[in-house]
VOGU-3710 file (C-alpha; in Angstrom, 3 decimals, decimal comma):
1> nvsrdrplrl> 0,247/0,398/0,506  2,768/2,593/0,754  4,490/1,479/-2,326  1,320/2,824/-4,154  -0,208/5,844/-2,312  3,777/6,856/-2,469  5,801/5,211/-5,250  8,457/7,819/-5,820  11,986/7,166/-4,965  15,081/9,023/-3,609
11> rhavavslgl> 16,125/9,220/-7,533  12,612/10,491/-8,885  12,127/12,823/-5,838  15,870/14,270/-6,995  14,932/14,235/-10,506  12,004/16,351/-10,080  13,964/19,176/-7,797  16,683/18,975/-11,232  13,839/19,931/-13,366  14,049/23,505/-13,344
21> plgagvfalp> 17,408/24,389/-12,216  18,853/22,057/-15,057  16,229/23,486/-18,017  18,150/24,444/-21,496  19,525/27,223/-20,230  22,609/25,210/-18,594  23,692/24,860/-21,862  24,112/28,927/-22,009  26,011/28,719/-18,946  27,879/31,222/-17,713
31> hgvenlggpa> 25,853/33,598/-19,781  25,093/37,138/-18,209  27,137/35,636/-14,908  30,101/36,198/-16,330  30,017/39,579/-17,409  29,874/40,503/-13,699  32,789/38,150/-12,457  34,671/37,577/-15,198  37,596/34,979/-15,031  36,309/34,344/-11,735
41> tplayvvgtl> 32,359/33,387/-12,222  33,518/29,765/-10,869  33,299/30,975/-7,789  30,425/33,158/-7,890  28,466/29,585/-8,548  30,288/27,819/-5,447  29,592/30,844/-3,129  25,619/31,202/-4,893  25,284/27,212/-4,317  26,048/27,720/-0,397
51> gicsvaaaya> 23,798/30,203/-0,469  20,727/28,905/-1,952  21,512/25,999/0,372  20,194/27,816/3,271  16,678/27,977/1,806  16,914/24,186/0,770  17,577/23,801/4,421  15,214/25,592/5,966  12,858/23,033/2,981  14,478/20,157/4,444
61> vylssplarr> 14,046/20,530/8,182  10,528/20,974/7,798  9,862/18,000/5,177  12,024/16,053/8,005  8,645/16,657/10,001  5,305/14,906/9,710  4,578/17,844/7,522  6,275/16,094/4,530  3,669/13,629/4,873  0,849/16,827/3,774
71> dglvyaavsr> 0,516/17,978/0,037  1,851/21,665/-0,204  4,724/22,150/2,044  4,835/25,749/1,535  1,204/26,362/2,971  1,622/24,184/5,947  5,178/24,811/6,842  4,020/28,944/7,239  0,487/28,612/8,460  1,890/25,946/11,066
81> twssrllgtl> 4,484/28,474/12,190  3,060/31,687/12,373  -0,716/30,001/13,565  -2,284/32,107/10,572  -4,065/30,117/7,719  -4,363/33,458/6,110  -0,779/34,264/5,732  -0,210/29,992/4,715  -2,542/30,428/2,054  -1,012/34,179/0,514
91> vawatvgayv> 2,172/32,982/0,483  0,901/29,288/-1,173  -1,158/31,481/-3,310  1,929/34,007/-4,720  3,872/30,056/-5,284  0,831/28,930/-6,997  0,607/31,638/-9,817  4,657/32,313/-10,376  4,772/28,300/-11,249  1,257/28,392/-13,148
101> avlaalvaal> 3,181/31,094/-14,981  6,646/29,043/-15,692  4,487/26,020/-16,264  2,543/28,580/-19,204  5,724/29,536/-20,771  7,812/26,451/-20,871  4,612/24,903/-22,677  4,731/27,805/-25,014  8,474/27,245/-25,868  7,578/23,693/-26,470
111> grslagvlpl> 5,051/24,731/-28,588  7,108/26,734/-30,875  9,174/23,900/-31,482  6,656/21,627/-32,143  4,661/24,030/-35,004  7,734/23,237/-36,690  7,494/19,931/-37,193  3,289/19,794/-36,809  0,870/21,623/-39,360  -0,313/23,260/-35,717
121> sataaallal> -0,461/27,030/-34,833  2,531/27,407/-32,402  -0,424/28,112/-29,581  -2,512/25,173/-30,881  0,791/23,004/-29,829  1,614/24,099/-26,805  -1,820/23,320/-25,722  -1,030/20,570/-26,998  1,695/19,756/-25,253  0,153/21,108/-22,206
131> givvavhalg> -2,528/18,287/-22,766  0,128/15,641/-22,708  1,945/16,852/-19,769  -1,276/16,922/-17,375  -2,209/13,775/-19,294  1,336/12,050/-17,695  0,263/13,451/-13,978  -3,222/12,501/-14,495  -1,595/9,213/-14,825  -0,462/9,351/-11,462
141> paaagrlqga> 2,789/10,274/-9,591  4,496/7,012/-10,422  4,146/8,106/-14,091  5,013/11,224/-13,659  7,870/10,017/-11,286  9,337/7,624/-13,878  9,306/9,376/-16,730  11,350/12,541/-14,966  13,846/10,249/-14,515  14,107/9,167/-17,530
151> vagalvallv> 14,351/12,598/-18,471  16,735/14,002/-16,161  19,220/10,567/-16,292  19,646/11,407/-20,336  20,099/15,074/-19,626  22,187/14,837/-17,022  24,297/11,811/-19,440  24,323/14,690/-21,829  25,513/17,298/-19,704  28,628/15,101/-18,169
161> gmvagallav> 29,712/13,841/-21,678  29,635/17,862/-22,479  31,987/18,276/-19,873  34,594/15,574/-20,437  34,358/16,830/-23,878  34,885/20,396/-23,016  37,692/19,419/-20,528  40,398/18,091/-23,549  40,296/21,440/-24,767  40,340/24,238/-21,729
171> apenfsplfp> 43,618/26,414/-21,193  44,604/27,373/-17,793  46,075/29,925/-18,944  42,310/31,637/-19,059  42,010/32,003/-15,821  44,916/33,969/-15,724  44,527/37,114/-14,386  40,982/35,932/-12,403  39,741/39,894/-12,155  41,256/41,218/-16,123
181> tpalrerpla> 39,875/44,482/-15,934  40,684/47,741/-13,774  37,091/47,622/-12,721  37,217/44,205/-11,325  40,552/44,523/-9,985  39,696/47,673/-8,251  36,391/45,404/-6,439  37,116/41,763/-6,660  34,613/41,274/-3,788  32,016/43,838/-4,815
191> alsaatvatl> 32,341/41,901/-8,476  32,239/38,387/-6,657  29,064/39,004/-4,879  27,445/40,987/-7,893  28,058/37,745/-9,683  26,833/35,339/-7,277  23,797/37,078/-6,848  23,316/36,836/-10,301  23,162/32,926/-10,070  21,152/32,916/-7,455
201> fgfagfdaga> 18,013/32,940/-10,137  19,256/30,250/-11,714  17,814/27,636/-8,811  14,486/28,851/-8,709  12,421/25,916/-9,005  14,471/23,978/-6,670  11,265/23,186/-4,239  9,940/20,699/-6,886  10,885/18,049/-4,750  9,347/19,457/-1,341
211> aasavtrdpr> 5,947/19,603/-3,717  5,831/15,478/-4,546  7,053/14,751/-0,701  3,470/13,692/0,108  4,176/10,942/-2,717  7,545/10,205/-1,703  8,371/6,718/0,158  9,457/7,972/3,717  8,926/11,100/3,203  10,869/12,382/6,028
221> rtapravlag> 14,155/10,627/5,481  13,679/10,761/1,312  11,754/14,273/0,855  14,594/16,575/2,747  17,655/14,383/0,917  15,829/15,063/-2,526  16,253/18,373/-1,737  19,723/19,288/-0,480  20,996/16,366/-3,265  19,066/18,485/-5,477
231> vllagavatv> 20,554/21,997/-4,615  24,268/20,402/-4,861  23,812/18,974/-8,120  22,360/21,739/-9,752  24,655/23,920/-8,062  27,866/21,284/-8,712  26,565/21,389/-12,603  26,228/24,755/-13,197  29,853/25,172/-11,658  31,750/22,611/-13,737
241> aaavtlgvip> 30,090/23,930/-16,640  31,207/27,621/-15,997  35,000/26,387/-15,294  35,096/24,432/-18,591  33,431/26,915/-20,357  35,720/29,465/-19,533  38,624/27,287/-19,831  37,783/27,076/-23,595  36,573/29,992/-24,294  38,512/33,143/-23,300
251> wprlvfaaap> 36,375/35,498/-21,192  36,640/38,002/-23,450  35,052/36,254/-26,472  31,927/34,579/-24,398  29,844/37,536/-25,267  29,993/36,526/-29,196  29,299/32,934/-28,115  25,295/32,247/-28,116  25,309/29,368/-26,310  28,990/29,241/-24,329
261> fadaagsglg> 28,983/25,196/-22,382  27,364/24,350/-26,000  30,589/26,092/-27,758  32,864/25,109/-25,360  32,021/21,700/-25,387  31,645/21,399/-29,408  35,262/22,972/-29,629  36,658/20,405/-27,605  34,907/17,101/-29,483  35,485/19,092/-33,156
271> vasriflvpg> 31,660/19,200/-33,528  29,623/21,835/-33,788  27,586/22,897/-31,039  23,675/22,429/-32,015  24,444/18,276/-32,131  24,376/19,125/-27,732  21,846/22,199/-28,241  18,791/20,298/-30,597  18,470/16,972/-28,150  19,561/19,083/-24,881
281> tllatvgatl> 17,356/21,840/-25,802  14,605/19,312/-25,711  15,388/16,932/-22,690  15,939/20,282/-20,643  12,384/21,827/-21,694  10,716/18,287/-20,935  11,925/17,496/-17,577  11,054/21,227/-16,737  7,932/21,564/-17,547  6,943/18,079/-16,232
291> atawlptrtl> 8,664/19,403/-12,764  7,432/22,417/-13,192  3,500/20,531/-13,009  3,898/19,607/-9,788  4,413/22,628/-7,804  0,708/24,848/-8,776  -0,793/21,320/-7,905  0,405/20,137/-5,355  0,038/23,419/-3,538  -3,123/23,763/-4,639
301> rgldevvpga> -4,080/20,235/-2,879  -2,678/21,654/0,249  -4,872/24,345/0,552  -7,809/21,966/1,170  -8,445/22,852/4,322  -8,823/26,250/3,374  -10,488/25,223/-0,034  -12,571/21,871/0,338  -12,072/19,469/-2,042  -9,002/20,743/-3,639
311> nretrpglpd> -7,525/17,822/-2,785  -10,046/15,557/-3,725  -8,382/11,734/-5,293  -9,818/10,823/-9,114  -9,607/7,212/-10,906  -6,096/6,983/-12,835  -6,203/8,871/-16,215  -8,692/12,053/-14,824  -7,264/15,103/-13,864  -7,905/15,315/-10,432
321> palamtglla> -9,355/18,760/-9,157  -6,015/20,331/-8,236  -4,784/19,325/-11,891  -7,586/20,297/-13,897  -7,022/23,996/-12,298  -3,256/24,092/-12,750  -3,860/23,114/-16,639  -6,612/25,133/-17,038  -4,880/28,100/-15,466  -1,609/27,494/-17,584
331> gavvaldlvg> -3,919/26,735/-20,735  -5,857/30,363/-20,243  -2,463/32,117/-20,251  -1,007/30,345/-23,220  -4,438/30,431/-25,204  -5,106/34,713/-23,968  -1,605/35,133/-24,960  -0,800/36,512/-21,907  2,629/34,329/-21,440  4,642/37,632/-20,819
341> palylslvgi> 2,546/39,510/-18,429  1,817/35,976/-16,212  5,891/35,885/-16,533  5,809/39,500/-13,787  4,551/36,963/-11,091  7,231/34,133/-12,064  10,846/34,993/-9,831  8,662/37,518/-7,248  6,389/34,543/-6,055  8,838/31,812/-6,373
351> fvgygvvaas> 11,443/33,995/-4,017  9,000/35,412/-1,938  7,812/32,072/-0,959  11,624/31,203/-0,071  12,402/34,099/2,226  9,080/33,544/3,634  9,704/29,802/4,463  13,617/30,478/5,632  12,064/33,052/8,247  9,437/30,668/9,837
361> vavlpllrpa> 12,351/28,330/10,011  14,108/30,869/12,517  11,877/30,869/14,584  10,237/27,501/14,488  11,689/26,031/17,789  10,524/29,766/19,623  6,969/29,668/18,464  6,457/26,342/17,728  8,582/23,897/20,031  6,480/21,048/19,662
371> lycrcrlrpp> 6,512/21,006/15,611  10,445/21,496/15,906  10,712/18,502/18,683  9,247/16,558/15,565  11,799/17,398/13,171  14,377/14,656/12,432  16,523/16,963/10,874  16,631/19,731/13,844  19,751/22,080/14,585  20,153/23,998/17,849
381> apalaivgvv> 17,948/26,381/17,657  20,587/29,128/17,480  21,951/26,881/14,451  18,862/27,169/12,943  17,834/31,140/13,276  21,423/31,374/11,508  19,980/29,158/9,038  16,924/31,265/8,676  18,631/34,274/8,404  21,034/33,453/5,695
391> gvavagvvla> 17,892/31,918/3,468  16,027/35,068/4,419  19,033/37,570/3,186  18,947/35,052/-0,030  15,495/35,367/-0,700  15,719/39,131/-0,089  19,153/40,294/-2,436  17,178/37,944/-5,314  13,428/40,005/-4,977  15,679/43,631/-4,535
401> rvvvldpats> 17,132/42,824/-8,127  13,744/41,548/-9,490  12,178/44,867/-8,066  14,824/46,849/-9,936  15,099/45,230/-13,048  12,799/44,716/-16,121  11,656/41,227/-15,963  13,628/40,386/-19,224  16,903/41,407/-17,575  15,677/39,410/-14,310
411> laftrwnhvh> 14,402/36,269/-16,162  17,498/36,065/-18,573  19,379/34,663/-14,737  17,349/31,798/-14,864  17,826/28,366/-16,786  14,753/28,574/-18,322  15,551/31,404/-19,845  15,374/30,190/-23,327  11,464/30,994/-22,882  12,141/34,512/-24,134
421> aavdeaalvr> 11,992/33,100/-27,655  8,337/31,722/-27,318  7,309/35,657/-25,518  7,463/38,940/-26,994  10,184/40,447/-25,749  8,862/43,813/-25,646  6,453/42,615/-22,970  9,260/41,896/-20,835  11,206/44,945/-21,204  9,349/47,826/-19,446
431> dplstvvpaf> 10,022/49,577/-16,003  9,552/46,683/-13,464  7,579/48,744/-10,647  4,958/49,371/-13,335  4,648/45,476/-13,960  6,177/43,352/-11,002  4,785/44,865/-7,994  1,467/45,342/-9,096  0,753/42,000/-11,101  2,181/40,735/-7,533
441> vvwelvgvav> -0,622/43,122/-4,950  -3,175/41,925/-7,752  -2,650/38,171/-7,732  -2,497/38,400/-3,910  -5,802/39,996/-3,771  -7,290/37,564/-6,397  -6,251/34,998/-3,402  -7,658/37,074/-0,457  -11,243/36,650/-2,671  -10,349/33,153/-3,021
451> vavaadyrad> -9,966/32,710/0,763  -13,355/35,309/1,557  -14,862/32,897/-1,344  -14,052/29,683/0,473  -14,558/30,719/4,193  -18,536/31,271/2,909  -18,716/28,010/1,381  -17,144/26,300/4,997  -19,952/28,129/6,896  -22,568/27,391/4,521
461> rgvelpplaa> -21,804/23,721/4,799  -20,677/23,527/8,378  -17,281/22,456/8,020  -14,957/22,950/10,792  -11,651/23,580/10,852  -8,886/21,857/12,301  -6,329/22,677/15,258  -3,406/23,322/13,598  -1,453/21,711/15,843  -3,224/18,313/14,385
471> ayeeae> -0,967/18,358/11,193  1,984/16,989/13,171  0,762/16,274/16,885  -0,533/12,726/15,688  0,515/9,322/16,184  3,341/8,241/13,494
//
C-alpha cells in the first residue's frame, strides 16, 4: 500500500528537484554572470550554491517533520509556524501564480518547437504539449516520476559527456588573471558578490522535490535528502559548466557565444554545438515542464482545509481538481497570449515563498517547539536561526534585483531563459515597478477573494477547520 500511495523513490524526487535548475539555460552557462565576475565566475557559482543551500535547509527541516506527509509544504509550514492560515494561503497562492506562469511559458516554448514539425499553430501546439503534461500527471505520481527520472538521467548523461569533451580543450591560462579589468581588480569582492547574486536566479524551482514529498516513500527521510541533493547537484553542474566553458573560451570572447557551454563542448570534441543543443534543449525543456507541473498542483492540494475538495482524488487517467485547475490556468494564459505578463509573477512569487519559509524556520523553535521537536533534522536553535536569517537574506537580495530590473533582464539569469523565444520581448522590457509589484499585489488580492469565498462556503456547509497542531501532533 505504501509503495502504491507513495511510489516515488529518492532518485525520482531528486530528478523532480533538478527539473527547473537544469533547464535549457544550462547550455548557455555562464551567460550573463561572466560579465559580472570575469574568469572568477565559477567561484560565484560555488558561493551561490552555498547561499541557496540555506533556503534548501529550511525546506529540509520542515520536510523532516510530519508535515512532509501533507501536500503543500509552503502552506503547511507557514500556517503552522505563524498560526495563521491566511498568511500560509497567501504565500502559497504566490507560488501557485509563479509556477503556473512558468508552466505556461515552458509549454509555449515547446509549442513553438512543435509547430515547426506539426501542422499546428504555435498556440495550438503549446496547448497540445500542456495536455500531454497534464495527462502524464493524471496517470499518477508513479508515471510522472518515472518519466521525470528518465528525462533527467538522459540530460545528466549528456551534460557529463559535454563536460568531458570540453575538458579536452581547456586552457589554464584563460584564468590568469582572475580579475583582468581595472574595474574587477579594484573591487573584486563587489564583483564576486554581484555575480553570486546573479547565480541565485538559476536555482528557482528546486522546491519541486518538496512539492512531491507526500507521494515519496518515507518522506521524512527521503524528501529532505532529495531537496538538498538537488541543490548541490544543480550547483555542481553549473560550477563545472562555467569552469570548463571559461577554460575553453577566453573571457573576452564569451560575449560572442550564444550558447557558451555547448560551444565549449563542441570545440573540445570538434563537432558543431547544435549536436548538443537540439536534443539537450528538448530534454531540458520537457524535464522542466514535467517538474513545474508538480508545484502548483500539489500546492493547491495542500490548501484543502481552506478550500474544501482541493485534494479530492480521482481515478487514474482523470485529472484531480488541483491538476485540472493548474492545466486550466496555464492553458488560459497560453490561449489568451498572456505568457509575458504572467511571467511578472514568476520570480517574485517563487522567492517570496523561499524568504517566508526561511523566516519561518528561523523562529520555529521559539514559536512552535512541539513541531520543532518532531523534526528529524533538528539543528540547535541558534544554528537554525542563522540558517533562516541567511535564507531570508538570499531571497531578499534576489527580490531586490527583481524589483529594480526589468523582467527580461532578471528572467535571463534563470535556467529557463530560453522561454523568451516564445514571448514578445517588448512585453518584458518595461519598468519593473509598473509590472512586477502591481502584478503581485493584484494576484494576492485574488487570493484574498478566494479565501473569503471559501470561508463562506465552509460556513454554509458547516465545515469546521481542524486545529493547526493536528497536522504534526498525530501519532506516527
